[in-house]
VOPAGU-2260 file (C-alpha; in pm, 1 decimal, decimal comma):
REM VOPAGU-2260
SITE   aa  ch    i         X         Y         Z
SITE  MET   A    0    -858,5    1445,0   -1821,3
SITE  SER   A    1    -728,2    1795,0   -1731,2
SITE  ASP   A    2    -356,1    1860,9   -1675,5
SITE  ALA   A    3    -423,9    1928,6   -1306,9
SITE  GLY   A    4    -625,7    1605,8   -1274,8
SITE  LEU   A    5    -352,3    1402,0   -1451,8
SITE  GLY   A    6     -85,4    1568,7   -1232,6
SITE  SER   A    7    -275,6    1490,8    -916,7
SITE  ARG   A    8    -317,5    1130,7   -1019,0
SITE  ALA   A    9      50,2    1111,8   -1098,3
SITE  VAL   A   10     138,5    1238,6    -750,5
SITE  ARG   A   11     -94,8     987,9    -588,5
SITE  GLY   A   12      55,5     717,1    -804,2
SITE  ALA   A   13     401,6     820,9    -704,4
SITE  ALA   A   14     308,1     808,0    -338,2
SITE  ILE   A   15     149,0     460,5    -379,1
SITE  THR   A   16     455,5     335,0    -579,1
SITE  PHE   A   17     688,7     461,2    -309,9
SITE  VAL   A   18     484,4     274,6     -43,6
SITE  ARG   A   19     475,2     -30,7    -267,6
SITE  TYR   A   20     845,7     -39,3    -329,7
SITE  GLY   A   21     944,0      77,6      16,8
SITE  GLY   A   22     735,2    -189,6     169,3
SITE  SER   A   23     881,1    -450,3     -67,0
SITE  GLN   A   24    1233,5    -346,6      30,9
SITE  ALA   A   25    1148,1    -349,9     398,8
SITE  LEU   A   26    1013,0    -706,3     362,7
SITE  ARG   A   27    1321,1    -821,6     173,7
SITE  LEU   A   28    1555,9    -668,1     426,3
SITE  ALA   A   29    1365,5    -826,0     723,0
SITE  ALA   A   30    1376,0   -1165,7     548,4
SITE  ASN   A   31    1747,4   -1120,5     467,1
SITE  LEU   A   32    1830,3   -1042,2     826,7
SITE  VAL   A   33    1672,8   -1380,5     927,8
SITE  VAL   A   34    1784,2   -1589,6     641,0
SITE  THR   A   35    2144,8   -1477,2     633,3
SITE  ARG   A   36    2171,7   -1614,4     987,7
SITE  LEU   A   37    2034,7   -1950,0     879,5
SITE  VAL   A   38    2222,7   -2013,7     553,4
SITE  VAL   A   39    2592,6   -1950,8     462,7
SITE  PRO   A   40    2699,5   -1662,3     235,6
SITE  GLU   A   41    2778,1   -1910,2     -42,4
SITE  ALA   A   42    2398,7   -1968,6     -80,0
SITE  TYR   A   43    2350,6   -1604,5    -177,9
SITE  GLY   A   44    2645,7   -1632,6    -415,9
SITE  LEU   A   45    2481,3   -1926,1    -589,6
SITE  MET   A   46    2149,6   -1740,1    -613,8
SITE  ALA   A   47    2327,3   -1436,9    -751,8
SITE  LEU   A   48    2448,6   -1654,4   -1042,6
SITE  VAL   A   49    2103,6   -1809,6   -1096,6
SITE  ASN   A   50    1948,3   -1467,6   -1095,4
SITE  VAL   A   51    2194,9   -1324,0   -1339,7
SITE  LEU   A   52    2120,2   -1605,6   -1584,2
SITE  MET   A   53    1744,9   -1568,8   -1555,5
SITE  GLN   A   54    1765,3   -1191,6   -1579,6
SITE  GLY   A   55    1979,9   -1225,6   -1888,1
SITE  LEU   A   56    1729,6   -1459,2   -2060,4
SITE  GLU   A   57    1443,8   -1228,7   -1967,1
SITE  MET   A   58    1616,6    -915,4   -2082,2
SITE  PHE   A   59    1752,4   -1071,6   -2401,2
SITE  SER   A   60    1390,0   -1147,8   -2494,6
SITE  ASP   A   61    1234,6    -829,3   -2372,1
SITE  ILE   A   62    1021,7    -658,5   -2641,7
SITE  GLY   A   63     866,4    -387,8   -2425,9
SITE  ILE   A   64     531,9    -552,9   -2344,3
SITE  GLY   A   65     454,1    -329,2   -2049,1
SITE  PRO   A   66     568,0       0,4   -2203,1
SITE  SER   A   67     381,9     -85,6   -2525,0
SITE  ILE   A   68      53,7    -122,1   -2343,4
SITE  ILE   A   69     112,2     197,6   -2138,9
SITE  ARG   A   70     196,3     420,3   -2433,4
SITE  SER   A   71     -22,9     270,6   -2710,7
SITE  LYS   A   72    -351,1     432,3   -2815,3
SITE  ARG   A   73    -482,1      76,8   -2820,1
SITE  GLY   A   74    -379,6      10,2   -2459,8
SITE  ASP   A   75    -740,5     -69,0   -2358,3
SITE  ASP   A   76    -833,2    -271,8   -2670,2
SITE  ARG   A   77    -915,3    -635,1   -2597,6
SITE  ALA   A   78    -764,5    -771,4   -2923,4
SITE  PHE   A   79    -448,6    -583,0   -2869,4
SITE  LEU   A   80    -412,4    -702,1   -2510,3
SITE  ASP   A   81    -493,9   -1061,9   -2586,5
SITE  THR   A   82    -236,3   -1072,1   -2866,8
SITE  ILE   A   83      28,9    -927,9   -2633,0
SITE  TRP   A   84     -59,6   -1180,0   -2363,3
SITE  THR   A   85     -22,2   -1466,6   -2614,7
SITE  ILE   A   86     326,2   -1334,5   -2713,2
SITE  GLN   A   87     411,5   -1292,7   -2345,1
SITE  LEU   A   88     324,7   -1662,1   -2280,1
SITE  ILE   A   89     535,7   -1774,0   -2575,2
SITE  ARG   A   90     824,2   -1567,9   -2449,0
SITE  GLY   A   91     803,5   -1706,5   -2095,7
SITE  THR   A   92     795,9   -2068,4   -2212,3
SITE  SER   A   93    1093,6   -2008,8   -2437,6
SITE  ILE   A   94    1291,4   -1853,6   -2154,7
SITE  TRP   A   95    1236,1   -2164,8   -1937,8
SITE  LEU   A   96    1334,5   -2401,7   -2214,2
SITE  ILE   A   97    1654,0   -2214,2   -2284,5
SITE  ALA   A   98    1735,8   -2201,6   -1907,8
SITE  CYS   A   99    1705,1   -2578,4   -1895,4
SITE  MET   A  100    1945,1   -2621,5   -2186,6
SITE  ALA   A  101    2193,8   -2362,3   -2037,3
SITE  ALA   A  102    2197,2   -2524,7   -1693,9
SITE  VAL   A  103    2479,9   -2773,9   -1752,9
SITE  PRO   A  104    2728,0   -2554,7   -1940,3
SITE  PHE   A  105    2657,7   -2262,2   -1699,8
SITE  ALA   A  106    2732,2   -2487,8   -1399,4
SITE  ALA   A  107    3045,7   -2626,9   -1564,7
SITE  PHE   A  108    3175,8   -2276,8   -1643,4
SITE  TYR   A  109    3151,6   -2166,7   -1278,0
SITE  GLY   A  110    3251,9   -2505,5   -1133,5
SITE  GLU   A  111    2927,1   -2532,2    -926,1
SITE  PRO   A  112    2750,1   -2861,8   -1003,5
SITE  LEU   A  113    2447,7   -2770,7    -786,2
SITE  LEU   A  114    2351,9   -2511,8   -1050,4
SITE  GLU   A  115    2257,0   -2794,8   -1280,4
SITE  GLN   A  116    1963,8   -2874,4   -1047,1
SITE  ILE   A  117    1868,3   -2527,1    -939,3
SITE  ILE   A  118    1842,9   -2350,7   -1276,7
SITE  PRO   A  119    1571,1   -2567,2   -1436,3
SITE  ILE   A  120    1355,3   -2531,0   -1127,9
SITE  ALA   A  121    1414,2   -2161,8   -1081,4
SITE  GLY   A  122    1360,6   -2108,6   -1453,9
SITE  GLY   A  123    1000,3   -2222,7   -1421,2
SITE  THR   A  124     916,8   -1883,5   -1271,4
SITE  ALA   A  125     939,9   -1738,2   -1623,1
SITE  VAL   A  126     642,9   -1951,3   -1737,2
SITE  ILE   A  127     446,7   -1875,9   -1418,4
SITE  ALA   A  128     506,1   -1502,5   -1451,2
SITE  SER   A  129     406,6   -1500,6   -1816,4
SITE  LEU   A  130      58,8   -1637,5   -1731,2
SITE  ALA   A  131     -19,6   -1311,0   -1540,9
SITE  PRO   A  132    -297,3   -1113,0   -1716,2
SITE  THR   A  133    -228,0    -783,1   -1893,2
SITE  LYS   A  134    -480,5    -602,8   -1672,8
SITE  GLN   A  135    -186,6    -523,6   -1441,1
SITE  TRP   A  136     -45,3    -306,2   -1714,0
SITE  THR   A  137    -385,1    -157,9   -1792,0
SITE  LEU   A  138    -416,0     -38,9   -1432,0
SITE  ASN   A  139     -65,3      99,6   -1454,6
SITE  ARG   A  140    -155,1     280,6   -1774,0
SITE  HIS   A  141    -429,2     466,0   -1593,7
SITE  LEU   A  142    -213,8     523,5   -1287,7
SITE  GLN   A  143    -448,4     308,4   -1073,1
SITE  LEU   A  144    -181,3     150,7    -858,2
SITE  GLY   A  145    -352,5      77,5    -523,8
SITE  ARG   A  146    -459,2    -277,6    -595,7
SITE  LEU   A  147    -119,9    -353,8    -755,0
SITE  THR   A  148      49,0    -238,5    -437,6
SITE  VAL   A  149    -166,9    -459,1    -217,7
SITE  LEU   A  150    -112,8    -753,7    -457,0
SITE  ASP   A  151     270,1    -717,6    -456,5
SITE  LEU   A  152     312,0    -674,9     -87,5
SITE  SER   A  153      74,2    -955,3      11,2
SITE  SER   A  154     228,4   -1213,6    -230,2
SITE  GLN   A  155     579,6   -1108,7    -121,4
SITE  THR   A  156     496,0   -1125,9     248,4
SITE  LEU   A  157     353,7   -1478,0     219,9
SITE  GLY   A  158     636,7   -1594,2      -3,8
SITE  LEU   A  159     911,3   -1461,3     229,3
SITE  VAL   A  160     745,7   -1626,8     532,1
SITE  MET   A  161     767,9   -1952,0     340,3
SITE  MET   A  162    1135,9   -1878,8     255,5
SITE  ILE   A  163    1224,4   -1817,8     620,0
SITE  ALA   A  164    1043,2   -2136,2     721,9
SITE  LEU   A  165    1232,3   -2338,2     460,1
SITE  ALA   A  166    1563,7   -2181,0     556,4
SITE  TYR   A  167    1501,4   -2282,9     923,3
SITE  VAL   A  168    1439,7   -2640,6     810,6
SITE  TRP   A  169    1683,8   -2685,2     519,5
SITE  ARG   A  170    1960,2   -2436,4     595,7
SITE  SER   A  171    2057,4   -2438,5     221,6
SITE  VAL   A  172    2021,8   -2252,9    -100,2
SITE  TRP   A  173    1697,3   -2445,8    -176,2
SITE  ALA   A  174    1514,7   -2223,7      71,5
SITE  LEU   A  175    1600,5   -1925,0    -146,3
SITE  VAL   A  176    1494,9   -2107,7    -460,0
SITE  TRP   A  177    1155,5   -2227,0    -349,7
SITE  GLY   A  178    1085,2   -1900,5    -159,1
SITE  SER   A  179    1139,1   -1706,4    -482,0
SITE  ILE   A  180     911,3   -1941,6    -671,0
SITE  ALA   A  181     640,2   -1902,3    -407,1
SITE  ILE   A  182     639,5   -1528,6    -448,5
SITE  ILE   A  183     590,2   -1550,6    -831,1
SITE  VAL   A  184     313,9   -1817,3    -796,3
SITE  LEU   A  185     121,0   -1612,0    -539,9
SITE  ARG   A  186     152,5   -1287,4    -739,2
SITE  THR   A  187      23,3   -1452,9   -1059,6
SITE  ALA   A  188    -262,6   -1621,0    -876,5
SITE  PHE   A  189    -364,6   -1303,5    -695,6
SITE  SER   A  190    -357,5   -1098,7   -1021,5
SITE  TYR   A  191    -636,4   -1327,2   -1152,8
SITE  LEU   A  192    -830,4   -1331,2    -829,7
SITE  PHE   A  193    -816,6    -967,9    -712,0
SITE  LEU   A  194    -742,0    -732,3   -1008,4
SITE  PRO   A  195   -1043,8    -581,9   -1189,1
SITE  GLY   A  196   -1093,0    -629,9   -1552,8
SITE  GLN   A  197   -1115,5    -910,1   -1804,4
SITE  ASN   A  198    -869,4   -1200,2   -1818,9
SITE  ASN   A  199    -689,9   -1276,5   -2142,4
SITE  ARG   A  200    -733,6   -1550,2   -2399,7
SITE  PHE   A  201    -527,0   -1669,6   -2688,8
SITE  ARG   A  202    -541,5   -1440,1   -2988,7
SITE  TRP   A  203    -309,8   -1343,3   -3275,3
SITE  GLU   A  204    -384,8   -1007,5   -3438,0
SITE  PRO   A  205    -114,2    -912,3   -3701,6
SITE  GLU   A  206    -170,3    -543,1   -3638,6
SITE  ALA   A  207    -112,1    -568,5   -3264,9
SITE  ARG   A  208     193,5    -790,6   -3316,3
SITE  ALA   A  209     337,2    -540,2   -3565,0
SITE  GLU   A  210     282,7    -246,0   -3332,5
SITE  LEU   A  211     443,1    -432,1   -3043,0
SITE  LEU   A  212     751,5    -539,9   -3240,2
SITE  GLY   A  213     784,1    -197,2   -3405,7
SITE  PHE   A  214     819,6     -25,2   -3073,9
SITE  GLY   A  215     985,4    -313,6   -2893,9
SITE  ARG   A  216    1277,4    -371,0   -3132,4
SITE  TRP   A  217    1474,6     -88,0   -2976,2
SITE  VAL   A  218    1351,8    -188,5   -2627,4
SITE  PHE   A  219    1486,7    -540,6   -2704,0
SITE  VAL   A  220    1825,9    -400,3   -2799,7
SITE  SER   A  221    1827,4    -168,2   -2498,1
SITE  THR   A  222    1734,2    -441,1   -2242,9
SITE  MET   A  223    1987,9    -680,9   -2393,4
SITE  LEU   A  224    2250,6    -421,2   -2345,4
SITE  THR   A  225    2114,8    -336,3   -1997,5
SITE  PHE   A  226    2159,1    -691,9   -1890,7
SITE  LEU   A  227    2526,9    -681,2   -2004,8
SITE  SER   A  228    2586,7    -351,0   -1835,7
SITE  GLN   A  229    2414,7    -446,9   -1508,8
SITE  SER   A  230    2540,5    -802,9   -1493,5
SITE  CYS   A  231    2911,7    -760,3   -1580,8
SITE  ASP   A  232    2984,4    -742,1   -1206,7
SITE  ARG   A  233    2829,5   -1078,8   -1110,9
SITE  LEU   A  234    2942,4   -1254,0   -1427,1
SITE  ILE   A  235    3303,1   -1148,0   -1373,8
SITE  PHE   A  236    3301,8   -1176,9    -988,9
SITE  GLY   A  237    3149,3   -1521,9   -1013,9
SITE  LYS   A  238    3452,9   -1637,2   -1212,6
SITE  LEU   A  239    3727,5   -1451,1   -1027,1
SITE  LEU   A  240    3609,1   -1452,1    -664,9
SITE  THR   A  241    3476,5   -1710,2    -419,5
SITE  MET   A  242    3108,7   -1766,1    -380,4
SITE  GLU   A  243    3141,5   -1628,3     -31,3
SITE  MET   A  244    3269,3   -1291,4    -171,8
SITE  VAL   A  245    3003,0   -1286,4    -441,5
SITE  GLY   A  246    2736,7   -1337,3    -172,1
SITE  ILE   A  247    2879,9   -1057,1      41,7
SITE  TYR   A  248    2886,9    -823,6    -265,0
SITE  SER   A  249    2528,1    -912,3    -346,0
SITE  VAL   A  250    2409,3    -817,7       2,8
SITE  GLY   A  251    2581,5    -477,5     -31,0
SITE  LYS   A  252    2452,5    -417,5    -378,9
SITE  GLN   A  253    2093,7    -496,7    -279,8
SITE  MET   A  254    2101,8    -237,4      -8,1
SITE  ALA   A  255    2273,7      30,4    -216,9
SITE  SER   A  256    2033,8      -8,4    -507,1
SITE  ALA   A  257    1718,6      34,0    -298,1
SITE  PRO   A  258    1660,8     409,4    -335,4
SITE  GLN   A  259    1767,4     393,0    -702,9
SITE  GLU   A  260    1522,6     108,2    -773,3
SITE  ALA   A  261    1246,2     290,9    -584,4
SITE  VAL   A  262    1281,0     591,0    -810,3
SITE  GLY   A  263    1305,6     358,3   -1111,3
SITE  HIS   A  264     975,1     201,9   -1017,3
SITE  ILE   A  265     815,3     540,1    -975,6
SITE  GLY   A  266     965,5     644,6   -1312,3
SITE  SER   A  267     834,9     341,0   -1503,0
SITE  ASN   A  268     501,9     315,2   -1322,6
SITE  VAL   A  269     415,1     683,3   -1286,5
SITE  VAL   A  270     642,0     932,2   -1463,4
SITE  PHE   A  271     664,4     739,9   -1789,2
SITE  PRO   A  272     286,9     700,3   -1814,8
SITE  PHE   A  273     243,3    1072,1   -1715,5
SITE  TYR   A  274     487,5    1174,2   -1989,0
SITE  SER   A  275     313,1     943,1   -2239,0
SITE  ARG   A  276     -24,8    1091,8   -2166,7
SITE  ILE   A  277     120,1    1438,1   -2219,6
SITE  VAL   A  278     269,7    1339,7   -2554,8
SITE  THR   A  279     -26,9    1142,4   -2687,6
SITE  SER   A  280    -265,9    1428,4   -2604,9
SITE  GLY   A  281     -69,4    1653,5   -2834,9
SITE  GLN   A  282      90,3    1871,0   -2555,9
SITE  LEU   A  283     456,3    1968,9   -2529,8
SITE  LEU   A  284     677,8    1775,0   -2295,0
SITE  PRO   A  285     962,0    2026,3   -2221,8
SITE  PRO   A  286     749,7    2251,7   -1997,8
SITE  VAL   A  287     680,1    1966,9   -1751,5
SITE  PHE   A  288     993,1    1754,4   -1786,1
SITE  VAL   A  289    1212,1    1924,3   -1530,1
SITE  ARG   A  290     930,0    1983,0   -1281,2
SITE  ALA   A  291     810,1    1627,9   -1295,5
SITE  ARG   A  292    1152,9    1477,0   -1218,5
SITE  PHE   A  293    1250,1    1716,2    -938,3
SITE  PRO   A  294    1055,3    1549,0    -650,8
SITE  LEU   A  295    1202,2    1214,1    -750,8
SITE  LEU   A  296    1553,9    1350,6    -756,7
SITE  VAL   A  297    1512,9    1504,0    -410,7
SITE  LEU   A  298    1385,0    1176,1    -271,2
SITE  ALA   A  299    1657,6     969,3    -437,9
SITE  GLY   A  300    1927,3    1218,3    -352,1
SITE  TRP   A  301    1840,5    1210,3      16,6
SITE  GLY   A  302    1815,3     828,8      29,1
SITE  LEU   A  303    2146,2     770,3    -151,5
SITE  ALA   A  304    2331,0    1029,1      44,1
SITE  VAL   A  305    2210,2     865,1     365,3
SITE  LEU   A  306    2345,7     519,6     242,5
SITE  ALA   A  307    2672,6     671,1     122,8
SITE  ALA   A  308    2718,1     837,3     468,2
SITE  THR   A  309    2610,9     540,9     686,5
SITE  GLY   A  310    2643,4     224,7     476,0
SITE  ASP   A  311    2937,4      80,8     667,1
SITE  ALA   A  312    2777,7     139,5    1004,8
SITE  VAL   A  313    2441,9       2,6     882,6
SITE  ILE   A  314    2596,3    -326,1     771,1
SITE  ASP   A  315    2778,0    -364,2    1099,0
SITE  VAL   A  316    2451,0    -313,1    1288,0
SITE  LEU   A  317    2231,5    -540,5    1077,2
SITE  TYR   A  318    2454,6    -818,9     972,7
SITE  ASP   A  319    2713,5   -1045,9    1143,2
SITE  ASP   A  320    3087,0   -1019,8    1088,1
SITE  ARG   A  321    3088,3   -1239,0     781,6
SITE  TYR   A  322    2923,3    -952,8     583,3
SITE  LYS   A  323    3140,4    -665,4     714,3
SITE  ALA   A  324    3302,5    -604,9     377,7
SITE  ALA   A  325    2962,9    -523,1     230,8
SITE  GLY   A  326    2968,2    -184,0     412,4
SITE  TRP   A  327    3203,2      -6,6     180,5
SITE  VAL   A  328    3030,3    -172,8    -120,5
SITE  VAL   A  329    2709,4       4,6      -9,3
SITE  GLN   A  330    2882,0     337,7      18,1
SITE  ILE   A  331    3048,9     333,9    -322,8
SITE  LEU   A  332    2752,1     187,0    -513,6
SITE  ALA   A  333    2510,7     441,4    -350,3
SITE  LEU   A  334    2707,5     726,6    -501,4
SITE  GLY   A  335    2714,7     556,1    -837,0
SITE  ALA   A  336    2340,6     487,9    -817,7
SITE  TRP   A  337    2273,3     862,5    -809,9
SITE  PHE   A  338    2386,9     886,3   -1168,8
SITE  THR   A  339    2163,5     593,9   -1260,3
SITE  VAL   A  340    1865,0     781,1   -1110,5
SITE  LEU   A  341    1935,8    1078,9   -1332,1
SITE  TRP   A  342    1967,8     852,9   -1631,6
SITE  SER   A  343    1639,5     672,3   -1557,4
SITE  THR   A  344    1442,0    1000,5   -1548,9
SITE  ASN   A  345    1596,2    1096,0   -1883,0
SITE  VAL   A  346    1505,7     763,3   -2035,6
SITE  ALA   A  347    1139,8     793,6   -1923,2
SITE  ALA   A  348    1110,1    1105,6   -2125,5
SITE  LEU   A  349    1282,3     953,9   -2426,8
SITE  LEU   A  350    1050,5     652,0   -2424,4
SITE  ALA   A  351     746,0     873,2   -2397,4
SITE  LEU   A  352     863,1    1056,1   -2709,2
SITE  GLY   A  353     896,6     723,1   -2884,8
SITE  GLN   A  354    1277,4     750,3   -2893,7
SITE  SER   A  355    1353,4     403,4   -2762,6
SITE  LYS   A  356    1663,4     390,6   -2986,5
SITE  TRP   A  357    1829,0     646,0   -2755,4
SITE  MET   A  358    1768,9     424,1   -2457,4
SITE  ALA   A  359    1945,5     146,6   -2642,9
SITE  ALA   A  360    2233,4     378,4   -2734,9
SITE  THR   A  361    2290,8     506,6   -2377,5
SITE  THR   A  362    2286,2     153,1   -2247,2
SITE  ALA   A  363    2536,7      45,4   -2511,4
SITE  VAL   A  364    2769,9     319,2   -2392,8
SITE  LYS   A  365    2743,1     193,7   -2035,0
SITE  THR   A  366    2802,0    -168,2   -2147,7
SITE  VAL   A  367    3122,3     -73,2   -2322,7
SITE  ALA   A  368    3234,5     135,5   -2023,5
SITE  ASN   A  369    3173,2    -164,9   -1788,9
SITE  ILE   A  370    3362,3    -401,7   -2014,6
SITE  VAL   A  371    3664,6    -168,3   -2022,6
SITE  LEU   A  372    3654,2     -29,0   -1667,6
SITE  ILE   A  373    3574,2    -332,8   -1454,0
SITE  PRO   A  374    3882,2    -539,0   -1557,3
SITE  LEU   A  375    4089,5    -223,5   -1534,3
SITE  GLY   A  376    3969,3    -149,7   -1182,7
SITE  TYR   A  377    4019,7    -511,9   -1081,2
SITE  TYR   A  378    4369,4    -516,1   -1223,9
SITE  ILE   A  379    4477,8    -196,5   -1044,8
SITE  ASP   A  380    4334,0    -305,2    -714,0
SITE  HIS   A  381    4452,2    -672,6    -733,1
SITE  VAL   A  382    4784,2    -654,4    -920,4
SITE  GLN   A  383    4906,0    -304,4    -846,1
SITE  LEU   A  384    4775,0    -265,3    -489,6
SITE  GLY   A  385    4776,8    -628,2    -379,3
SITE  ASN   A  386    4410,8    -648,7    -273,3
SITE  ASN   A  387    4141,5    -895,7    -379,6
SITE  GLY   A  388    4035,6    -672,3    -667,2
SITE  LEU   A  389    3681,4    -618,8    -552,2
SITE  ARG   A  390    3711,9    -257,1    -437,9
SITE  GLY   A  391    3868,2    -142,7    -771,9
SITE  ALA   A  392    3595,2    -321,7    -969,8
SITE  VAL   A  393    3320,6    -168,3    -755,4
SITE  ILE   A  394    3463,7     183,7    -815,3
SITE  ALA   A  395    3473,1     107,8   -1187,1
SITE  LEU   A  396    3103,6      25,8   -1174,6
SITE  ALA   A  397    3026,9     367,2   -1030,4
SITE  VAL   A  398    3243,1     544,8   -1290,1
SITE  ALA   A  399    3051,6     365,5   -1569,2
SITE  GLU   A  400    2726,5     515,7   -1436,2
SITE  VAL   A  401    2874,8     864,2   -1488,1
SITE  VAL   A  402    2966,5     781,9   -1843,6
SITE  GLN   A  403    2610,2     653,0   -1924,9
SITE  LEU   A  404    2452,0     967,9   -1771,3
SITE  GLY   A  405    2669,1    1195,5   -1981,9
SITE  PHE   A  406    2547,8    1026,8   -2305,3
SITE  SER   A  407    2180,6    1031,0   -2195,2
SITE  SER   A  408    2201,4    1399,0   -2115,3
SITE  PHE   A  409    2316,5    1452,8   -2475,0
SITE  ALA   A  410    2019,9    1244,4   -2594,0
SITE  VAL   A  411    1755,8    1445,1   -2408,5
SITE  TRP   A  412    1917,7    1767,3   -2524,2
SITE  ARG   A  413    1883,8    1645,8   -2887,9
SITE  ASN   A  414    1518,0    1597,9   -2814,9
SITE  GLY   A  415    1465,7    1952,5   -2683,5
SITE  LEU   A  416    1496,8    1882,6   -2311,1
SITE  ALA   A  417    1761,8    2047,7   -2090,6
SITE  PRO   A  418    1819,8    1898,8   -1742,3
SITE  TYR   A  419    2176,8    2020,0   -1696,1
SITE  TRP   A  420    2107,0    2313,5   -1464,4
SITE  GLN   A  421    1908,5    2077,0   -1240,2
SITE  ASP   A  422    2152,9    1779,5   -1249,0
SITE  LEU   A  423    2475,5    1961,9   -1168,2
SITE  PRO   A  424    2378,3    2137,6    -842,8
SITE  LEU   A  425    2192,0    1832,7    -715,6
SITE  THR   A  426    2490,5    1610,6    -787,0
SITE  CYS   A  427    2715,5    1842,4    -586,6
SITE  TYR   A  428    2458,2    1843,3    -308,1
SITE  VAL   A  429    2443,6    1458,3    -294,0
SITE  LEU   A  430    2828,8    1436,6    -275,2
SITE  ALA   A  431    2859,6    1717,3     -17,7
SITE  SER   A  432    2581,8    1594,9     210,6
SITE  ALA   A  433    2710,3    1235,9     204,2
SITE  GLY   A  434    3061,7    1359,2     282,5
SITE  VAL   A  435    2949,8    1569,1     578,0
SITE  GLY   A  436    2731,3    1288,6     712,6
SITE  ALA   A  437    3006,5    1028,9     680,4
SITE  TRP   A  438    3262,0    1250,8     851,9
SITE  MET   A  439    3040,1    1342,6    1147,4
SITE  SER   A  440    2912,3     985,4    1200,2
SITE  SER   A  441    3264,1     841,8    1196,7
SITE  ASN   A  442    3428,9    1107,3    1412,4
SITE  LEU   A  443    3173,9    1227,1    1665,6
SITE  VAL   A  444    3026,8     904,4    1808,3
SITE  SER   A  445    3164,5     581,7    1943,2
SITE  ASN   A  446    2945,3     298,9    1816,4
SITE  ASN   A  447    2774,6     195,7    1496,2
SITE  ILE   A  448    2413,0     249,4    1613,1
SITE  GLN   A  449    2498,4     605,8    1709,6
SITE  ALA   A  450    2686,6     655,9    1384,3
SITE  THR   A  451    2395,7     540,4    1181,1
SITE  LEU   A  452    2146,4     762,9    1362,4
SITE  LEU   A  453    2370,5    1065,7    1349,3
SITE  GLY   A  454    2448,2    1013,3     979,3
SITE  VAL   A  455    2075,3     988,1     898,9
SITE  LEU   A  456    1997,1    1294,5    1101,5
SITE  VAL   A  457    2273,5    1509,6     949,1
SITE  VAL   A  458    2191,2    1417,4     590,3
SITE  THR   A  459    1816,6    1467,6     654,4
SITE  LEU   A  460    1872,2    1813,3     795,1
SITE  LEU   A  461    2083,0    1907,5     499,3
SITE  TRP   A  462    1815,2    1791,5     252,0
SITE  LEU   A  463    1527,9    1943,6     449,4
SITE  PRO   A  464    1538,3    2283,1     272,5
SITE  LEU   A  465    1475,0    2098,2     -59,3
SITE  GLY   A  466    1235,3    1837,1      67,3
SITE  TRP   A  467    1019,5    2027,7     307,5
SITE  PRO   A  468     850,3    2260,0      52,1
SITE  LEU   A  469     750,5    1954,9    -155,3
SITE  LEU   A  470     624,0    1766,7     146,7
SITE  ARG   A  471     429,2    2068,8     276,9
SITE  LYS   A  472     274,1    2117,1     -65,8
SITE  LEU   A  473     167,3    1758,1     -79,2
SITE  ILE   A  474      29,6    1757,4     282,8
SITE  ARG   A  475    -166,5    2079,9     234,3
SITE  LYS   A  476    -285,6    1975,4    -120,4
SITE  GLU   A  477    -173,9    2316,2    -259,4
SITE  GLY   A  478    -176,8    2182,0    -611,4
SITE  PRO   A  479      -0,4    1886,6    -777,8
SITE  LEU   A  480     369,2    1836,6    -748,5
SITE  ILE   A  481     374,1    1731,6   -1116,4
SITE  ALA   A  482     194,3    1970,6   -1354,1
């Protein structure tokens, strides 16, 4: 495929991924607005602990199955794919068994007996998800993302409808548990029914196993560290704070991370495959690295600046008074998420170059930063200032993102890539536009709806000079945005 053709497919894939993730977040938000009025915040706190355990088990056993299929020259080979699917099923079953064994001590540690019942049931999603065929990764490898988008959104829609119905009837955490299970069951079933390509069967090819484990050993280390770095907040808060406060924090974090996760999805589903095709074809990556990430950074910068400017007002508009404290959580974490976006685009390039060890190293740096900074922030806020400690810990999380970005920038520089001149001015632009939007929305209008609208308008106008040329180029089809 020509460079122009690959670039055009990448742009289409990015647009589809944005629709896919944006639609997913819109569905989650709509469901949350209903469910939070039917169940108490403590239910979200319990699910936050269940999710952190399951994510931990999944990430501690991650060996890079998806990325291996995407970047391997054997990514379309049946024997390779069947072997990987077999390993995937073994991994999923193991995760569920470990979750069952961990349920009792985990519940005892947090003093929440109900977790003993929830965890074994919720853990079954690991087995269900592992049954999904590898053809989803094959489509991703070739940047054919349309069917995956329809599959994700349809399964999520149906699952969330079930969750809302259960919340109306039960008014308890079990609505969240079974609703989450329904989404995974539907997605796995739809992947067999509606995705093109052959389904997998049991196979064990030593060469395929060796290739997967050779690439995946550093992915395993990296994802293990990623879990520790991303879950320090919930693990610590679950012990120090009430379940109500953990639930409120979880609501704020979910909203603040939406733009970051959207770009992360585009990075893993589009930019990483695009970089990998460039590298495997024998071409040089540096000439396209900065150009490929620029549209993503503009999109993320705008979205995070909007949240940083309007997060407090948005929470007041969408949620009842029990969740008011989530407003400032959104604002602080949105600014921290910008540095995570920069890091994720760096990591996509490092993985394409086969440098998964650098991904592990940058994540280790963030893990250490979190372990040091979160208790320090909590101590300063709680002991020195007399507050509940949450605000100081949240600020510490944002600072840890800056530390991680600094190390990843060094890593890409070592591999011949230089994003500094792009990162520094865009970072200043995010901070300045968020500050202007926050000041105007809080000082020039009298209610939260007006503050939200004004903040969105101001930030959008400030980002328009950067975003409009890209949008116009895409609309007029004046060549690929990524080339």
